[in-house]
Structure formats: C-alpha cells, structure tokens
DSSP file (Angstrom, degrees, kcal/mol; ACC not computed):
  #  RESIDUE AA STRUCTURE BP1 BP2  ACC     N-H-->O    O-->H-N    N-H-->O    O-->H-N    TCO  KAPPA ALPHA  PHI   PSI    X-CA   Y-CA   Z-CA
    1    1 A M              0   0    0      0, 0.0     3,-0.1     0, 0.0    52,-0.1   0.000 360.0 360.0 360.0 134.5  257.8  137.6  149.3
    2    2 A S        -     0   0    0     50,-0.2     2,-0.2     1,-0.1    50,-0.0  -0.308 360.0 -92.9 -74.7 158.6  259.2  134.6  151.2
    3    3 A H        -     0   0    0      4,-0.0     2,-0.4    -2,-0.0    -1,-0.1  -0.511  44.5-177.1 -71.9 134.4  259.6  134.5  154.9
    4    4 A S     >  -     0   0    0     -2,-0.2     4,-2.4     1,-0.1     5,-0.2  -0.980  23.4-156.4-138.4 123.4  263.1  135.6  156.1
    5    5 A I  H  > S+     0   0    0     -2,-0.4     4,-2.6     1,-0.2     5,-0.2   0.919  99.3  49.4 -63.9 -44.1  264.2  135.6  159.7
    6    6 A V  H  > S+     0   0    0      1,-0.2     4,-2.4     2,-0.2    -1,-0.2   0.886 110.8  51.3 -65.1 -36.9  267.0  138.2  159.0
    7    7 A R  H  > S+     0   0    0      2,-0.2     4,-2.3     1,-0.2    -2,-0.2   0.942 111.5  47.0 -62.5 -47.8  264.4  140.4  157.2
    8    8 A D  H  X S+     0   0    0     -4,-2.4     4,-2.3     1,-0.2    -2,-0.2   0.920 114.5  46.4 -60.8 -45.2  262.0  140.2  160.1
    9    9 A K  H  X S+     0   0    0     -4,-2.6     4,-2.4     1,-0.2    -1,-0.2   0.880 111.5  52.0 -65.9 -38.0  264.7  140.9  162.7
   10   10 A A  H  X S+     0   0    0     -4,-2.4     4,-2.5    -5,-0.2    35,-0.4   0.903 110.9  47.2 -66.0 -40.8  266.1  143.8  160.6
   11   11 A I  H  X S+     0   0    0     -4,-2.3     4,-2.3     2,-0.2     5,-0.2   0.929 113.1  48.0 -67.1 -44.5  262.7  145.4  160.3
   12   12 A K  H  X S+     0   0    0     -4,-2.3     4,-1.9     1,-0.2    -2,-0.2   0.899 112.8  49.6 -61.5 -39.8  262.0  145.0  164.1
   13   13 A F  H  X S+     0   0    0     -4,-2.4     4,-2.5     2,-0.2    -2,-0.2   0.917 108.3  53.0 -65.6 -42.8  265.4  146.5  164.8
   14   14 A A  H  X S+     0   0    0     -4,-2.5     4,-2.0     1,-0.2    -2,-0.2   0.918 110.3  47.6 -58.9 -44.1  264.8  149.4  162.5
   15   15 A L  H  X S+     0   0    0     -4,-2.3     4,-2.0     1,-0.2    -1,-0.2   0.869 110.4  52.5 -66.1 -35.4  261.6  150.2  164.3
   16   16 A R  H  X S+     0   0    0     -4,-1.9     4,-2.3     2,-0.2    -2,-0.2   0.895 108.2  50.6 -65.6 -39.6  263.4  149.9  167.6
   17   17 A V  H  X S+     0   0    0     -4,-2.5     4,-2.7     2,-0.2    -2,-0.2   0.867 107.5  54.0 -66.0 -36.6  266.0  152.4  166.4
   18   18 A V  H  X S+     0   0    0     -4,-2.0     4,-2.3     2,-0.2    -2,-0.2   0.926 109.9  46.9 -62.2 -44.4  263.3  154.8  165.3
   19   19 A R  H  X S+     0   0    0     -4,-2.0     4,-2.4     2,-0.2    -2,-0.2   0.891 111.6  51.5 -64.7 -38.9  261.8  154.7  168.8
   20   20 A L  H  X S+     0   0    0     -4,-2.3     4,-3.0     2,-0.2     5,-0.2   0.928 109.2  50.3 -62.3 -44.8  265.3  155.1  170.3
   21   21 A H  H  X S+     0   0    0     -4,-2.7     4,-2.5     1,-0.2     5,-0.3   0.916 110.2  50.1 -59.4 -43.7  265.8  158.2  168.2
   22   22 A K  H  X S+     0   0    0     -4,-2.3     4,-2.6     2,-0.2     5,-0.4   0.930 112.8  46.6 -60.9 -45.7  262.5  159.6  169.3
   23   23 A Y  H  X>S+     0   0    0     -4,-2.4     4,-2.9     1,-0.2     5,-1.1   0.940 113.1  48.9 -60.7 -48.6  263.4  159.1  172.9
   24   24 A L  H  <5S+     0   0    0     -4,-3.0     6,-2.4     1,-0.2     4,-0.4   0.870 116.5  41.4 -64.4 -37.4  266.9  160.6  172.6
   25   25 A T  H  <5S+     0   0    0     -4,-2.5     4,-0.2     4,-0.2    -1,-0.2   0.903 123.8  36.1 -77.6 -39.8  265.6  163.7  170.8
   26   26 A E  H  <5S+     0   0    0     -4,-2.6    -2,-0.2    -5,-0.3    -3,-0.2   0.899 132.0  23.7 -80.7 -41.4  262.6  164.3  172.9
   27   27 A E  T  <5S+     0   0    0     -4,-2.9    -3,-0.2    -5,-0.4    -2,-0.1   0.841 134.7  29.1 -95.5 -37.9  263.8  163.2  176.3
   28   28 A R  S   <S-     0   0    0     -5,-1.1    -3,-0.2    -4,-0.4    -4,-0.1   0.516  91.7-133.7-103.8  -7.5  267.6  163.6  176.2
   29   29 A H        +     0   0    0     -6,-0.3     2,-0.5    -5,-0.3    -4,-0.2   0.870  54.3 145.6  54.4  42.3  267.8  166.4  173.6
   30   30 A E        +     0   0    0     -6,-2.4    -1,-0.2    -9,-0.1    -2,-0.1  -0.951  13.2 160.3-110.7 122.7  270.5  164.6  171.7
   31   31 A F     >  +     0   0    0     -2,-0.5     4,-0.6    -3,-0.1    -1,-0.1   0.666  59.6  52.9-118.2 -22.9  270.3  165.2  168.0
   32   32 A I  H  > S+     0   0    0      2,-0.2     4,-1.7     3,-0.1     3,-0.2   0.972 112.7  34.1 -87.5 -60.2  273.6  164.4  166.3
   33   33 A L  H  > S+     0   0    0      1,-0.2     4,-2.4     2,-0.2     5,-0.2   0.886 117.6  55.3 -64.6 -37.9  274.6  160.9  167.3
   34   34 A S  H  > S+     0   0    0      1,-0.2     4,-2.2     2,-0.2    -1,-0.2   0.849 105.2  53.2 -65.1 -32.9  271.0  159.7  167.5
   35   35 A K  H  X S+     0   0    0     -4,-0.6     4,-2.4     2,-0.2    -1,-0.2   0.903 109.0  48.8 -66.8 -41.3  270.5  160.8  163.8
   36   36 A Q  H  X S+     0   0    0     -4,-1.7     4,-2.5     2,-0.2     5,-0.3   0.916 112.4  47.9 -64.3 -42.6  273.5  158.8  162.8
   37   37 A A  H  X S+     0   0    0     -4,-2.4     4,-2.6     1,-0.2     5,-0.3   0.886 110.5  53.2 -64.1 -38.3  272.2  155.7  164.6
   38   38 A L  H  X S+     0   0    0     -4,-2.2     4,-2.0    -5,-0.2     5,-0.2   0.935 111.9  44.4 -61.0 -47.5  268.8  156.2  163.1
   39   39 A I  H  X S+     0   0    0     -4,-2.4     4,-1.9     2,-0.2    -2,-0.2   0.966 119.4  39.3 -64.6 -53.8  270.2  156.3  159.5
   40   40 A S  H  X S+     0   0    0     -4,-2.5     4,-0.8     1,-0.2    34,-0.2   0.893 116.2  52.1 -67.2 -37.9  272.6  153.4  159.9
   41   41 A G  H  X S+     0   0    0     -4,-2.6     4,-0.7    -5,-0.3     3,-0.3   0.867 113.4  42.3 -67.4 -37.4  270.1  151.3  162.0
   42   42 A T  H  X S+     0   0    0     -4,-2.0     4,-1.7    -5,-0.3     3,-0.3   0.806 106.8  62.7 -78.4 -28.8  267.2  151.7  159.5
   43   43 A F  H  X S+     0   0    0     -4,-1.9     4,-2.3    -5,-0.2     5,-0.2   0.701  89.9  68.8 -70.9 -18.0  269.5  151.1  156.5
   44   44 A I  H  X S+     0   0    0     -4,-0.8     4,-2.2    -3,-0.3    -1,-0.2   0.972 105.1  41.5 -58.8 -51.4  270.3  147.6  157.8
   45   45 A A  H  X S+     0   0    0     -4,-0.7     4,-2.7   -35,-0.4     5,-0.2   0.892 111.1  57.4 -62.9 -40.4  266.7  146.7  157.0
   46   46 A K  H  X S+     0   0    0     -4,-1.7     4,-2.3     1,-0.2    -1,-0.2   0.928 111.3  41.7 -56.4 -47.2  266.8  148.6  153.7
   47   47 A H  H  X S+     0   0    0     -4,-2.3     4,-2.2     2,-0.2    -1,-0.2   0.844 112.1  53.8 -73.9 -33.5  269.7  146.6  152.5
   48   48 A V  H  X S+     0   0    0     -4,-2.2     4,-2.2    -5,-0.2    -2,-0.2   0.928 111.6  46.4 -63.9 -43.6  268.4  143.3  153.7
   49   49 A I  H  X S+     0   0    0     -4,-2.7     4,-1.3     1,-0.2    -2,-0.2   0.919 111.3  51.2 -65.1 -43.1  265.1  143.9  151.8
   50   50 A E  H  < S+     0   0    0     -4,-2.3     4,-0.3    -5,-0.2    -1,-0.2   0.879 109.0  52.9 -60.9 -36.2  267.1  144.9  148.7
   51   51 A A  H >< S+     0   0    0     -4,-2.2     3,-1.3     1,-0.2    -2,-0.2   0.933 108.2  48.7 -62.9 -45.5  269.0  141.7  149.0
   52   52 A T  H 3< S+     0   0    0     -4,-2.2    -1,-0.2     1,-0.3    -2,-0.2   0.710 115.9  44.3 -70.9 -18.1  265.9  139.6  149.2
   53   53 A Q  T 3< S+     0   0    0     -4,-1.3    -1,-0.3    -5,-0.2    -2,-0.2   0.336  88.9 126.9-103.5   5.4  264.5  141.4  146.1
   54   54 A G    <   -     0   0    0     -3,-1.3    -3,-0.1    -4,-0.3     3,-0.0  -0.169  61.1-135.1 -65.0 156.9  267.7  141.3  144.2
   55   55 A E  S    S+     0   0    0      1,-0.0     2,-0.3     2,-0.0    -1,-0.1   0.576  82.0  29.0 -89.8 -10.9  267.9  139.9  140.7
   56   56 A S  S  > S-     0   0    0     -5,-0.1     4,-2.2     1,-0.1     5,-0.1  -0.942  78.2-112.3-145.0 165.5  271.0  137.8  141.2
   57   57 A R  H  > S+     0   0    0     -2,-0.3     4,-2.7     2,-0.2     5,-0.2   0.856 118.6  55.9 -65.0 -35.5  273.0  136.0  143.8
   58   58 A Q  H  > S+     0   0    0      2,-0.2     4,-2.8     1,-0.2    -1,-0.2   0.915 107.3  48.0 -64.0 -43.8  275.8  138.6  143.4
   59   59 A T  H  > S+     0   0    0      2,-0.2     4,-2.7     1,-0.2     5,-0.3   0.923 111.4  51.6 -61.0 -44.3  273.3  141.4  144.2
   60   60 A F  H  X S+     0   0    0     -4,-2.2     4,-2.1     1,-0.2    -2,-0.2   0.945 112.9  44.4 -57.1 -50.8  272.0  139.4  147.2
   61   61 A S  H  X S+     0   0    0     -4,-2.7     4,-2.1     1,-0.2    -2,-0.2   0.911 113.6  50.1 -62.4 -44.6  275.6  138.9  148.5
   62   62 A N  H  X S+     0   0    0     -4,-2.8     4,-2.1     1,-0.2    -1,-0.2   0.917 111.4  47.9 -62.2 -44.4  276.5  142.5  147.9
   63   63 A E  H  X S+     0   0    0     -4,-2.7     4,-2.4     1,-0.2    -1,-0.2   0.874 110.8  51.3 -66.7 -37.1  273.5  143.9  149.7
   64   64 A M  H  X S+     0   0    0     -4,-2.1     4,-2.2    -5,-0.3    -1,-0.2   0.882 108.5  52.6 -66.1 -36.3  274.0  141.6  152.7
   65   65 A F  H  X S+     0   0    0     -4,-2.1     4,-2.0     2,-0.2    -2,-0.2   0.910 110.2  47.4 -64.2 -41.6  277.6  142.8  152.9
   66   66 A V  H  X S+     0   0    0     -4,-2.1     4,-2.4     2,-0.2    -2,-0.2   0.897 109.9  53.2 -65.9 -39.8  276.4  146.4  152.9
   67   67 A A  H  X S+     0   0    0     -4,-2.4     4,-2.1     1,-0.2    -2,-0.2   0.896 107.8  51.9 -60.6 -39.4  273.8  145.5  155.6
   68   68 A K  H  X S+     0   0    0     -4,-2.2     4,-2.1     2,-0.2    -2,-0.2   0.914 109.1  49.4 -62.2 -43.6  276.7  144.0  157.6
   69   69 A K  H  X S+     0   0    0     -4,-2.0     4,-2.3     1,-0.2    -2,-0.2   0.897 110.1  51.0 -63.3 -40.1  278.6  147.3  157.3
   70   70 A R  H  X S+     0   0    0     -4,-2.4     4,-2.6     2,-0.2    -1,-0.2   0.868 107.8  52.8 -65.5 -36.3  275.6  149.3  158.4
   71   71 A A  H  X S+     0   0    0     -4,-2.1     4,-2.3     2,-0.2    -1,-0.2   0.902 109.2  49.7 -64.5 -39.9  275.2  147.0  161.5
   72   72 A S  H  X S+     0   0    0     -4,-2.1     4,-1.7     2,-0.2    -2,-0.2   0.911 111.2  49.0 -64.3 -42.0  278.8  147.7  162.3
   73   73 A E  H  X S+     0   0    0     -4,-2.3     4,-2.3     2,-0.2    -2,-0.2   0.920 110.3  51.2 -61.3 -43.9  278.2  151.4  161.9
   74   74 A T  H  X S+     0   0    0     -4,-2.6     4,-2.8     1,-0.2     5,-0.2   0.904 106.2  54.2 -62.2 -41.5  275.1  151.2  164.1
   75   75 A E  H  X S+     0   0    0     -4,-2.3     4,-2.1     1,-0.2    -1,-0.2   0.898 108.7  50.6 -58.9 -39.9  277.1  149.4  166.8
   76   76 A F  H  X S+     0   0    0     -4,-1.7     4,-2.2     2,-0.2    -2,-0.2   0.937 111.3  46.2 -62.4 -48.6  279.6  152.3  166.8
   77   77 A W  H  X S+     0   0    0     -4,-2.3     4,-2.4     1,-0.2    -2,-0.2   0.892 111.9  51.6 -64.6 -38.9  276.9  155.0  167.1
   78   78 A L  H  X S+     0   0    0     -4,-2.8     4,-2.4     1,-0.2    -1,-0.2   0.904 108.4  51.9 -63.2 -40.4  275.2  153.1  169.9
   79   79 A M  H  X S+     0   0    0     -4,-2.1     4,-3.2    -5,-0.2     5,-0.2   0.916 110.1  48.7 -62.0 -43.0  278.5  152.8  171.8
   80   80 A L  H  X S+     0   0    0     -4,-2.2     4,-2.2     1,-0.2     6,-0.2   0.906 110.5  50.8 -64.0 -40.8  279.1  156.5  171.5
   81   81 A L  H  <>S+     0   0    0     -4,-2.4     5,-2.4     2,-0.2     6,-0.9   0.905 114.9  43.9 -62.0 -40.6  275.6  157.2  172.8
   82   82 A H  H ><5S+     0   0    0     -4,-2.4     3,-1.7     4,-0.2     5,-0.2   0.955 115.2  46.2 -68.8 -51.0  276.2  154.9  175.7
   83   83 A E  H 3<5S+     0   0    0     -4,-3.2    -2,-0.2     1,-0.3    -1,-0.2   0.796 109.0  57.7 -63.6 -27.9  279.7  156.2  176.5
   84   84 A G  T 3<5S-     0   0    0     -4,-2.2    -1,-0.3    -5,-0.2    -2,-0.2   0.491 117.6-112.7 -81.0  -3.0  278.4  159.8  176.2
   85   85 A G  T < 5S+     0   0    0     -3,-1.7    -3,-0.2     2,-0.2    -2,-0.1   0.628  86.7 115.8  84.8  13.6  275.8  159.1  178.9
   86   86 A F  S   <S+     0   0    0     -5,-2.4     2,-0.4    -6,-0.2    -4,-0.2   0.653  76.5  41.1 -88.8 -16.1  272.7  159.4  176.6
   87   87 A M  S    S-     0   0    0     -6,-0.9    -2,-0.2    -5,-0.2    -1,-0.2  -0.997  81.2-130.8-131.6 135.4  271.8  155.7  177.2
   88   88 A D     >  -     0   0    0     -2,-0.4     4,-2.5     1,-0.1     5,-0.2  -0.302  35.3 -99.3 -76.4 169.9  271.9  153.7  180.4
   89   89 A D  H  > S+     0   0    0      1,-0.2     4,-3.0     2,-0.2     5,-0.3   0.891 120.2  52.2 -57.8 -44.3  273.5  150.3  180.6
   90   90 A R  H  > S+     0   0    0      2,-0.2     4,-2.0     1,-0.2    -1,-0.2   0.936 112.4  43.6 -61.8 -49.5  270.3  148.4  180.4
   91   91 A K  H  > S+     0   0    0      1,-0.2     4,-2.3     2,-0.2     5,-0.3   0.918 116.5  48.5 -61.7 -44.2  269.0  150.2  177.2
   92   92 A Y  H  X S+     0   0    0     -4,-2.5     4,-2.9     1,-0.2     5,-0.3   0.950 111.3  47.8 -63.1 -50.5  272.4  150.0  175.6
   93   93 A E  H  X S+     0   0    0     -4,-3.0     4,-1.9    -5,-0.2    -1,-0.2   0.892 112.8  50.4 -59.6 -40.4  273.0  146.3  176.3
   94   94 A S  H  X S+     0   0    0     -4,-2.0     4,-1.4    -5,-0.3    -1,-0.2   0.960 117.5  35.6 -64.3 -53.5  269.5  145.4  175.0
   95   95 A I  H  X S+     0   0    0     -4,-2.3     4,-2.0     1,-0.2    -2,-0.2   0.857 116.4  54.4 -73.0 -33.8  269.6  147.2  171.7
   96   96 A N  H  X S+     0   0    0     -4,-2.9     4,-2.9    -5,-0.3     5,-0.2   0.875 103.5  56.4 -67.5 -35.9  273.3  146.5  171.2
   97   97 A T  H  X S+     0   0    0     -4,-1.9     4,-2.0    -5,-0.3    -1,-0.2   0.922 109.0  46.6 -59.2 -44.2  272.7  142.8  171.6
   98   98 A D  H  X S+     0   0    0     -4,-1.4     4,-2.1     2,-0.2    -1,-0.2   0.885 112.0  51.3 -64.1 -38.9  270.2  142.9  168.8
   99   99 A C  H  X S+     0   0    0     -4,-2.0     4,-2.4     2,-0.2    -2,-0.2   0.924 109.8  48.4 -64.8 -45.6  272.6  144.9  166.6
  100  100 A V  H  X S+     0   0    0     -4,-2.9     4,-2.6     1,-0.2    -1,-0.2   0.885 109.2  54.3 -63.5 -38.6  275.4  142.4  167.1
  101  101 A E  H  X S+     0   0    0     -4,-2.0     4,-2.5    -5,-0.2    -1,-0.2   0.924 109.4  47.3 -60.8 -44.5  273.0  139.6  166.3
  102  102 A L  H  X S+     0   0    0     -4,-2.1     4,-2.8     2,-0.2     5,-0.3   0.893 110.1  53.4 -64.1 -39.1  272.1  141.3  163.0
  103  103 A F  H  X S+     0   0    0     -4,-2.4     4,-2.4     1,-0.2    -2,-0.2   0.943 111.4  45.4 -58.9 -48.1  275.8  141.9  162.3
  104  104 A K  H  X S+     0   0    0     -4,-2.6     4,-2.4     2,-0.2    -2,-0.2   0.906 114.4  48.3 -63.7 -42.5  276.6  138.2  162.8
  105  105 A M  H  X S+     0   0    0     -4,-2.5     4,-2.5     2,-0.2    -2,-0.2   0.953 115.1  42.7 -64.3 -49.9  273.6  137.1  160.7
  106  106 A T  H  X S+     0   0    0     -4,-2.8     4,-2.6     1,-0.2   -38,-0.2   0.870 114.4  52.1 -66.9 -35.3  274.3  139.4  157.7
  107  107 A S  H  X S+     0   0    0     -4,-2.4     4,-2.4    -5,-0.3     5,-0.2   0.936 111.3  46.3 -64.1 -47.0  278.0  138.6  157.9
  108  108 A S  H  X S+     0   0    0     -4,-2.4     4,-2.6    -5,-0.2    -2,-0.2   0.917 114.3  47.8 -62.2 -44.6  277.4  134.9  157.8
  109  109 A I  H  X S+     0   0    0     -4,-2.5     4,-2.5    -5,-0.2     5,-0.3   0.925 112.1  49.3 -64.0 -44.7  274.9  135.2  154.9
  110  110 A A  H  X S+     0   0    0     -4,-2.6     4,-1.8     1,-0.2    -2,-0.2   0.914 114.0  45.6 -62.3 -42.9  277.2  137.5  152.9
  111  111 A K  H  X S+     0   0    0     -4,-2.4     4,-1.9     2,-0.2    -2,-0.2   0.919 113.6  49.4 -66.0 -44.1  280.2  135.1  153.4
  112  112 A T  H  X S+     0   0    0     -4,-2.6     4,-1.0     1,-0.2    -2,-0.2   0.920 114.1  43.5 -63.0 -45.7  278.1  132.0  152.6
  113  113 A T  H  < S+     0   0    0     -4,-2.5    -1,-0.2     1,-0.2    -2,-0.2   0.825 112.5  53.0 -73.5 -29.2  276.6  133.4  149.4
  114  114 A K  H  < S+     0   0    0     -4,-1.8    -1,-0.2    -5,-0.3    -2,-0.2   0.862 108.0  51.6 -70.6 -34.5  279.9  134.9  148.2
  115  115 A A  H  <        0   0    0     -4,-1.9    -1,-0.2     1,-0.2    -2,-0.2   0.733 360.0 360.0 -75.0 -23.1  281.6  131.5  148.6
  116  116 A E     <        0   0    0     -4,-1.0    -1,-0.2    -5,-0.1    -2,-0.1   0.483 360.0 360.0 -77.9 360.0  279.0  129.6  146.6
C-alpha cells in the first residue's frame, strides 16, 4: 500500500478518538455522545482506507466523500461534548483542529477526483 498523508492522519485521529472515548467514559462517565464521536471519528479512517483500496476512481471519490461526511459528524459530536462541559477548551480545540483538518483534506480530495 502506498504512503498517504490523509490515511496516516485519519488513523492517528481514529486512535486519538478512541483515547478520548476511554477518558470520557472512565473519568467523566459520559457514554452517549462519546460513543457517537467514537463511531464517526473512527469511520473517517475506515472510509479513507476503503478509498485507497478502491477498485475505481469513482469508488475512491465516493469513499472520500463519505469520510468527509463522517468528519463533519465528528465535529458536531465534539462540539456537543465541549458545550456540554465534558471537554475543556484546550482538549476540544486540539482535537477539533485535527478533525477540521481531516474534513478539509477529504473534502478537497473528493472534489478533485470527482471533477477529473
């Protein structure tokens, strides 16, 4: 498999979301919103990997578009966790910055490959 910056960032982000979920459930006793963030945050990487292993350019573009949608969902769940007081400003800003970066990357890739 070839090296992909978006793939590497998506996997690192997924692992970060797993650690966040563990913290939120064990330390903050929050189970509902953190589960949604866990699912959407890890599925970004799932769809990026499926894109890179796709059999066609159309599959690649479609999977990147789904990854973009998952990044948007994750940003929403992170915002709710922050606004609900389960994450302090520092934690939220740090992980949300990574999430927004993934959203921009997957969005750009999906648009570029769809246009070609």
